[in-house]
Every structure is written in structure tokens, then in C-alpha cells.
C-alpha positions in Angstrom: 5.6 -22.6 -21.4 7.4 -18.9 -22.1 10.0 -17.2 -20.9 9.4 -14.5 -18.3 10.6 -12.1 -16.0 8.5 -9.3 -14.0 10.1 -7.2 -11.1 7.8 -6.4 -7.7 8.4 -2.2 -8.8 6.1 -3.2 -10.7 3.9 -6.2 -9.3 0.8 -6.9 -10.2 -1.9 -7.0 -7.6 -1.3 -5.4 -3.9 -2.4 -6.0 -0.8 -2.7 -4.1 2.2 -5.4 -6.3 4.9 -4.0 -5.5 8.6 -0.8 -5.2 9.7 0.7 -6.3 6.8 1.9 -5.2 2.6 1.6 -7.4 -0.6 3.5 -7.7 -3.9 2.5 -10.4 -6.2 3.6 -11.2 -9.1 2.4 -14.2 -11.9 5.0 -15.7 -13.8 4.1 -18.6 -15.8 1.4 -21.0 -13.4 2.9 -19.1 -10.2 2.1 -16.6 -7.5 5.0 -15.0 -6.5 4.8 -12.5 -2.9 7.1 -10.5 -1.5 5.0 -9.9 1.7 6.6 -8.3 4.9 4.7 -8.3 8.1 4.1 -5.3 10.7 5.6 -6.7 14.2 2.6 -7.4 16.2 1.0 -8.8 13.1 -0.6 -12.5 13.9 -2.3 -15.3 11.2 -5.0 -16.0 13.9 -6.2 -11.9 14.2 -4.9 -10.7 11.4 -6.0 -12.7 8.1 -8.5 -15.1 9.8 -11.2 -12.9 9.4 -11.0 -12.1 5.9 -10.0 -16.4 5.5 -12.8 -17.9 7.4 -11.5 -20.7 8.5 -9.5 -21.6 11.6 -5.8 -22.0 10.2 -3.9 -20.7 7.0 -5.0 -23.7 4.6 -2.3 -22.7 2.0 0.9 -24.2 1.4 3.8 -21.8 1.8 7.3 -22.0 0.0 9.5 -19.2 0.9 13.1 -17.3 1.3 13.3 -15.1 5.3 14.2 -12.1 4.0 14.5 -10.4 7.7 13.1 -10.8 11.1 11.3 -13.8 12.5 8.4 -15.9 12.3 7.5 -18.3 14.8 4.7 -21.1 12.8 2.6 -22.9 14.8 1.1 -26.7 12.8 -2.2 -28.3 13.9 -0.3 -31.3 14.9 1.5 -29.4 17.6 5.1 -29.2 16.1 6.6 -25.6 15.8 9.6 -23.7 14.4 10.8 -20.3 14.3 11.7 -18.6 11.0 14.8 -16.1 10.9 16.5 -14.0 8.5 17.3 -16.5 5.6 16.1 -20.1 6.0 13.7 -20.8 3.2 10.7 -23.0 4.0 7.8 -24.7 4.2 4.3 -24.7 5.5 2.5 -27.4 5.0 -1.6 -25.3 5.8 -2.9 -26.0 9.0 -1.1 -24.0 10.7 -1.2 -20.1 12.4 1.8 -17.7 12.3 3.5 -14.7 13.9 5.9 -12.0 14.0 8.7 -12.7 17.4 10.2 -9.4 18.1 10.3 -5.9 17.4 10.7 -6.4 13.3 9.6 -6.3 10.9 9.2 -10.8 9.2 10.3 -9.9 4.8 9.6 -13.2 2.8 9.3 -14.1 -0.6 6.9 -17.1 -1.5 5.6 -18.7 -3.9 3.6 -21.4 -5.7 0.7 -22.3 -7.0 -1.8 -21.1 -5.0 -0.3 -17.4 -3.7 -2.1 -14.7 -5.1 -5.4 -16.7 -2.7 -3.5 -15.7 0.3 -5.4 -12.7 2.5 -7.7 -12.4 -0.4 -12.0 -12.7 1.3 -13.6 -15.1 -0.3 -16.1 -14.9 -3.0 
């Protein structure tokens, strides 16, 4: 592993699936994503057609910058994330923006670069 720093002002990749914008940087073996989801965004509406799965199958670890998001896991547990929260969300969930403010977060992990990417 080498010492490395990158900045979202020049991301390695940008994605703009319906209702959201994402910027990704790759550092070491991790991908760090900066995402902004607009009011009305919902995983099962906006990303499910891209992912091709019934629920989000990614582990999310991150920090909420702004807005609120409700997350419902397939085991029935639910949480509402808000600015300042640090989270871990296991695979098998749906999520949606709450209210009229865009939700913004930083999310990292070894597979974060696969979020909202069409399967090949």
C-alpha cells in the first residue's frame, strides 16, 4: 500500500443515474463515493432497474453530510439517517430520501464502485 490522496474536485468517475449524482475516487483498495440524491429518490424506483435485484445488495459504510434518508432492511429493521450520522447498512435494503432537502453522503468500501452500475 502506498501513501495516496485524491480530491472529489477531480473524481476518477462520475455517475448520474435517475435522481442522483455520484462522484467516485479510488484510493488504495477502497472506493470512496460522494453521492447526492434528490427529493423523491428511492432505491427501489431509481436504482433497482439498473441493479436488477429486489433490494440493494451492497454494504454501505458512510457519513451523512445533509438531508435525511429512511432505510428499511429486509429483516424489518428501519433507521432514519440525518446530517452528522455515521452508518453501516448491510446488504438487503431499500432506502429513500425524506422531505424536500437533497440527501448527501460520503460512502466507502471495497465495492462502492459497483453501486448504480449496470451488470455486464
